[in-house]
N, C-alpha and C positions, 0 to 999 in steps of 0.2 A: 787511403785508397782513392783513386780517381777513376770514375767510370767513363770510359771513352765511348766512341760510336759503336753501334750494333751490339754484339755480345762481348766486347772486349773489356778487360780489366787491366789496370796498371797498378802495381803494388811496389812500394819501395821502403826500405828501412835503413836508418843510420844507427849503428850501435854505439857510437861514441861521440860525445860533444866536440871532440877535437878531430873528427874524421874517424874512419874505421872501415868496416865492411858494409857493402850494400847488397841487398837481395832484391832483385827486380824481376817481376813476373809479367809475361805477356800472355794473355789468354787467347789461344788459337789465332795467332796473327795471320792475316791474309797472305796468300801466295803473291809473289812477284807478278805484276800484270801491267801491261803497257798502256792501258787506257782507262783505268778505274777512277782517276782524278778528273780527267777531261777526255771525253770521247773524241774521236777524229773530228777536227774542226777545220773548216775551210779557211785557208789563208786568202788574203785579198791583195790588191795593188799597193796597199799601205799597211804599215804596222798597226796592230789593234790590241787593245787591252780587254781581256776577257774577265768578267766578274760574275757571270751567271753560268749555270750548268756545271758547276764545280762540285765534285763529291769529295768529302774530307777523308783523309787516310784514317785507318782504324786505330793506329797508334802514331806517336811522333816517329817518323821514319823518312828515309831517303826517297827522293822522287826520281823520275826518269822522263825523258822526252823521246819522241820518235816521229820522224817524217814518213811520208808515204812513197817517196821517189828518190832515186839517185840524183844528186845535185842539189837537193834541199839544203839550204844554208841560212845562216843568221843566228842571232842570239835570242833565247827565250829567257825572260826575266820573271822569276816567280817571287811573289811577295806573300808573306803570311806571318805566323807566329811560331816561336819555339816552344818547348815544353814548359817554360816559365812565363809564357805570355808576352814575351818581348817581340817586337816587330823585327823580322829578318827578311833578307832577300838573297836569292841565288841566281847567277847567270849561267846558263847551260847552252852550249853551242850545238846546233843541229849538225848532223853528219849523214847527209843523204837519208836513206831509209833505215839506217842502223839505230838501235836503241842506245841512248847515251844516258848514263847514270849520273845523278847529282851526288853530293857528299853531305849536305846538311839535312838534319831531321826536322821536318815540318809537322807540327801538331795541328796547324790550321793553315789553309791556303785561302787568301782573300782575293788575289788577282794574278793573272798570267798575261804578260806582255809577249805577243808573238810577232815575228818579223813579217815583212812583206813576202808575197809568193815569189818563187823562182820560175815556175812554169804557170803561165796565165790560165786560171780557171780550173786547175786540177790538183793543186797542192793542199795537203791537209797536215795537221799536227795533232798528236795525242800526248797526254801527260799521265804517267802511271806511278807506281810505287816499286821500289826495289827491296832487297832483303836487309838493308841496313836499318837496324832498329835503334831509335833514339834513347840515350841513357839519361837517367834523372840526375846523376851526379857526375862530376868530372873524374874519370879514372886516374888513379895515381900512376899507373903504368899501362903499357899497351898489351895487357894480358888480363885474364880473369882467373879466379881460383877454380871455378867449376861451372859447368853448364849442363842443363838437363832438358831433354825433350820428353814430355809426358812422364816425368819421374825416372827416366832412363839417362844415366850419366853419359854424356857425349865423350867419345874417346879422342876426338879432335876438337880442341877448343875453338870458340869463335874468333874471328879477326876483330880486335878491339882497337878503335881509334880514339886517342885522347887529344884534347885541344884546349886552348884557353877559353873558348866560347862553347857553351853547352850544346848548341845545335850541331856542332861538328864532332861531338862525342857519340860514337855509334858502336854497335856490336853486330857483326855479320855472322849468323850461325852457320856452322858447317853443314848441318842438315837444313835444306831450304824450307822456308815457311810454306805451309800448304793449307792453312785454315782449319786443320784438324788436330794439331798438336800444340800443347802449351809449351812455352819456352821460359826457362828460369835461369837467371844468370847471377853469379856471385862474384863481386869484384871489389878491390880496395879503392878508397878515395881519401884525399887529404882535405876535402871540404868539411866545413864545420857545421853541425846542425844548430841553427839559431832559434828556431821554434819548431814545434812538432810538425813533421812532414815538410819542413822547408830547409833547404841547404843554401849555403853562401860560400 
């Protein structure tokens, strides 16, 4: 069991030393929100690296960025750690005032490189979380066996993404996270348990 931020818990099990089924539980994951990692922050005439005022996501999960005006452009580079403590980065491009979702699950955010402003003196950017929850093991397939919201079986299974790197392995529940329901996922993995609670 890994106790994450606030009230959240992260639990996972491997049932076979050669891989097997993983049960992963997220305790009341927060709702998708556009500014919970970094509130609206003013852009300046030059790119800047933000290292303060960052709020960590409740679980390893996908991030999002959002500008405040049409025409906002440029790349945002987020640096942090994945669920296994390794340093990762993701580049997400601004699209005016639209929310743009990332695909990597960040357990920790250490810095955010933001671009120069497009409109002098008025541009801001915010960083939030999306509904893509980070998996503790690399799924064997892009599907899961079962998913539950508060002990109720989901009739439509989550969208599961599998990848060679753990930070790109996510599950997007059919029922949106809203900070009130636990989410439990059962999925197969070919990863091998090397020590208790550790996969490779």
